[in-house]
C-alpha positions in Angstrom: -96.9 -19.8 56.7 -99.9 -17.8 54.2 -98.4 -15.3 52.1 -100.7 -12.3 51.1 -99.8 -9.8 48.2 -101.3 -6.5 49.5 -101.8 -3.7 46.6 -102.6 -0.2 48.1 -101.7 2.9 46.3 -102.0 4.7 49.8 -99.2 4.4 52.3 -101.0 4.9 55.4 -103.6 2.5 54.3 -101.0 0.4 53.2 -99.3 0.1 56.9 -102.6 -0.1 58.3 -103.7 -3.3 56.8 -100.1 -4.9 56.7 -99.7 -4.4 60.4 -103.2 -6.3 60.9 -102.4 -9.1 58.9 -99.0 -9.7 60.4 -100.3 -9.5 64.0 -102.4 -12.4 62.8 -99.6 -14.4 61.4 -99.2 -13.5 58.1 -96.1 -12.8 55.3 -97.3 -9.5 53.7 -95.7 -8.4 50.6 -97.2 -4.8 49.8 -97.2 -3.1 46.7 -98.3 0.3 45.7 -97.9 -0.2 41.9 -100.3 -2.6 39.6 -98.2 -3.2 37.2 -94.8 -4.2 40.1 -97.4 -6.3 42.2 -98.8 -8.5 39.1 -95.6 -8.9 37.5 -94.9 -10.8 41.2 -97.8 -12.3 41.7 -97.1 -14.1 37.8 -93.6 -15.1 39.7 -94.1 -16.1 42.7 -96.5 -18.5 45.1 -99.2 -16.4 46.8 -102.3 -17.5 48.5 -104.0 -14.6 49.0 -104.1 -11.0 47.4 -106.1 -7.4 48.8 -106.3 -4.6 46.6 -107.1 -1.3 45.9 -109.0 -0.6 43.1 -107.0 2.7 42.5 -103.4 1.7 41.8 -100.8 3.5 39.7 -99.6 1.8 36.2 -102.6 -0.9 36.2 -105.9 -0.2 37.7 -107.0 -2.7 40.9 -109.6 -4.1 38.1 -107.3 -5.0 35.4 -104.6 -6.7 37.8 -107.5 -8.9 39.2 -108.4 -9.7 35.4 -104.7 -10.4 34.7 -103.9 -12.6 38.0 -107.4 -14.7 37.3 -106.5 -15.0 33.9 -103.4 -16.8 35.1 -104.7 -18.5 38.3 -108.5 -19.4 39.0 -108.3 -20.5 42.4 -106.8 -18.0 44.1 -108.6 -15.1 46.7 -109.0 -11.9 45.4 -110.5 -9.3 47.4 -110.9 -5.5 45.9 -110.8 -1.9 48.7 -111.8 1.4 47.6 -111.0 4.2 50.3 -112.8 7.3 48.3 -116.3 6.9 49.2 
């Protein structure tokens, strides 16, 4: 089963996206904090990342930079619920 890391600051949006991904057979690991998400990715095998641009402690853009610096071939999608 593919593991998807979801980094989303809104608990409601995190629940909605997690539910949809899990219904489609993915294992979802969720974080609201960019720093915690980055630490997890660097220590675990992840197939894909879906990240909010407005994360706590580390922005979604900083998170993407940290991940892409270590993993050149990883799918990384960003989301933004602000407008």
